[in-house]
N, C-alpha and C positions, 0 to 999 in steps of 0.2 A: 323738298329736294328740287333743284332747278332742272327743268327738262331741256335736254340737248336738242337743238334744232339742226339736223343735218340734211341738207337739200337732197343729197344723192340717195337717201334712204327713206324720205318722207313719203310714207304710205299711211292710209287710215288704220289706226290701232296698232300700228307696228311698234316694236320696242326700238328706241333710238340706238343707233350704232355709229360709233365714230369711224370716219373714213381713215384708211391707212395712209401713211406718208407716201408721197409720190414715188420715192425711190423704191418702195416695195408693193406698191398698188398693183393688184392683178385683177383683170376683168372677172366678174361673177354674175350670175343670173339672179335678178330679184324676182321674187313671186308675190305679188300683192294679193289683197283679199280677192278671193275668187279663183285663185290658183293659176292665172295666166301669166307667163313669163313676160317681164317688162324689157328684157335686153340687158346687155353688160352695164355695170355700174360705171360711173365717170370719175376720172381722176380729180382730186381737188386742187384748185389753184389758190384759193384764199380760205383760211380757216380762222375763225375767232372763237376764243374759248374764255368764258367768263369775263368778257370785256366790258368795262365800266368806264365812264368818261365824265369829267367835271369842267365847268367853266367857272373858276373861283370855287364858291361854295355851292354852286347850283349843279346838281348831278343830272346830266342829260342822257346818260345810257346806263342801263342796269343789268349787268351780268349776261351779255349777249353771246350766245352760242350759235354760230352759223357757219356752214360750210358752202362754199361757192365753187361750182364745178368748172373745169377748163372748157374753153371754146363753146361756151353757152352764153345766153343773155339772161341775166338775173335782174328782175325789177324789184326795187325797194318802194313800197307804197305806205301811205299813212297820212293822217292829217298834218297840217302845219305845226312845226314844234315837237314832232314825235321823236325825233332823233335820227331820222334816215339820212339826212345829209351830213350830220356829225359822224355817223358811222362810215359813210362813203369817204369823207376826207380823212378819216383815221387810217385808212388802208394805205395811203401813201404819205401820212403824217403831215398833211397840209395844215392841220389844226395846231402843230407845233409853233406856227407863226403868231398864234394868238397868246398874249401874256396871260399868265395865271391858270393855264389848263393843266390837268393831270389826268392820269389814267390808271386802271388796274386791270389785271388779266392780260390777255396776249392776242395778237393778230399774226398769223404766219403766211408768208407767201412762198409757195412751193416748199413748205415744210420748215422754213427758216423764219424766226422772228423778226418782224420789221422794227421792233424795239430792242433788238440786240445791242449790247454795248458795243460802241464803235461803228454802228451802221452808218454807212455813207448815205445820207438822206437825198443828196443830189442824184446819186446812182439809183436809189430806190424810186425817185420820181421819174427817172427815165424808163425804168422797168414798169411803172404803173402810171400811165399817162392820164391826164385830166382834161375834160372839156366842160366848161362852166355854162351856167344858165344863159348868160348874155355873152355874145361873141366878143372876143377881145384881141383882134389883130393888132399887131405892132404897126406904128406909123412908118412903115417901110413898104417896099415893093411886094407884090404877091410872091415872087421868087424868093426874096430875102426872108419873108415870113416862115416859109417852109424850110429854108436852108438854115435858119437860125440855130436851132438845137443841134443839127447835124455838125455845124462848124464848132460850136462850143464844146461838144463831146468828142470832137475829132474822129468822126464816124465815116468820113469820106477821104479818099486819097486822090486828091487832085480834082480839077474842075469838071472833067468828064464824068467822073463818079458822082460828084455832087448833082450834076444836071440830071443823071439817071435817077438819083434818089428823089429829087424834087418831082420830076415827071411821074414816077412810080406812085409817090405819095398822093399826088393830085388825081391820078387815075383812080386809085383806091378809094379816094374821097368823092369820086364821081364828080369832079370839078375840072378836069383836064380840058375837055372839049370846049368849055365855056371861057377859059382864060388862057389858053395855050398861045394866043396871039397878042397877049398884053401882060406878060409875066413881069416886065419892068415897070408897070404902072402901079400906083398906090393901092394897097389892099383896102384902104378906107373908102374907095369908090365902088366897091362891091355892094350887092344888096345884102340884107340881114341874113338871108338863108345862105347866100354864097360865102359870107363871112364866117358863118358857123361851120360850114364844110371845110373852109380854109383852115380854121382851128383844128379840125379833126385831122386834116392832112398834116399839120404842123406836128400834132401829137404822134401820128403814125410814122413820121419821118425818122424818128429815133428808135424805132423798132421795139415798141413796148410789148410786155407780155399780157398786161391787163389794161383795159381802157375804162376809165370812170367818166360817167356822164351825169351831171347834176342838172336835170330838167333841160336838156339840150334844145328842145323845140318850144318851150313855153312862150318865148317872145316872137315866134315866127307865124306866118300866115299858113293857111291849110296846105297850099301847094309846096311850100318850102318844108313844112313838117313831114309831109309824105315822102319827100326825097331824103330827109334825115332818117326816117323809119326804114325806108328801103335800104339805105346804106348800112344801118345797124344790122339788118337781117343778112346782108352779104358779108359783113365784116366778122361775124361770129364763127365763120369757118377757120380763121386764123387767130382770132383774139377772144380772150375772156372779157366779156363786157358786163359792167354793173351800171344800172341806169336808175336814177331817182326820178320818179314822176308822180304828179298829182292826177294825171289823166288816166282813169281806169281803162278806157278803151285802148289808149296807147300801150299800156302794160299787157293787155290781152293780145294785142297785135304782134308785139315785137319780142316779148320774153318767152323763154322756155320755163323758167322758175320764177316764182313770186314770193317775197317775204314781207309780211305785214307788221309794221312798227305801230306802237300806240303808247304814248306817255313814256318814251324811253325804254320800252320793253319790246322784245320780239315775240309777238303773239302767236304767229303761225307762219309756216313756210312750207311750200309744196310745189309740184308742178302747177304751172299757170292754169291750165284748164280745170284741174281739180280744185284749186283754191277759189276759182271764181264761180264754179258750179256746184261743188259740195264741199264748202268749207267745214272744218271740224270745230271751229270756235265760234261761239255766238257773236262775239265782237267783230270778228272778220266778216261774217255774213252781213252784220248791220253796216259795216263800212262800205263793202263792195256793192250793196244794193242801195247805197245813197241815204241810209236812215240817219247817219251823222257824218261829219267831216267836211 
């Protein structure tokens, strides 16, 4: 029998409980081992149930059951090729762009299947933004990079509102003070860390509900990495964030919950402190302590 991994109810030796749909979710008090109340449960933002994925004949994910709570940071960890990026890109169906892929099971965003017949994937990708491993600014001005999605989606009425959206997005991405005097200059002239924060601002400009980050700091220097991590911590008050990282220290610093993937399977999921200090699975302990991976 496949064990359901639900972040919101992940406690040692607890029976798995599927979270209710957002429309009927009500706060409740969890009582972990030892009897101390852990506080109200969290509403689910993303729920995967029995989700499997194939690249042609190669199966990359095997029956993933995972619940990701709203307005928290969830880190996906595991060795290269374990399926964590495949799962991340399945949430907003970026994998659909690859020929020959198929899936089984389901992923739901706010209770609704992202694979529902007739789903508008452009609208889905506005609701679920994506920041890639390497920054990918458009060969346009800083202003036009941030404004691009807003214009395409018709989210601003007039120039003044567009200016406000651009400024607000750059402020949220902790970049405004560094670029406010050169908004009309090329984004390609920014440093690597600034370009990555610009891409985050571009994603925030279209008002997503969920922000996916695929190793957003792996190509950056330590100072730029610290700024990205500080930004992630600040953004979780407004957004659900799912981050893929190979950096165990980074996962421990920025995430509230961590899910460990191995060979296409979800091995363990729980609160980050618990998973790193008292993991339930031997494979998790071996990975987080550096014995493999």
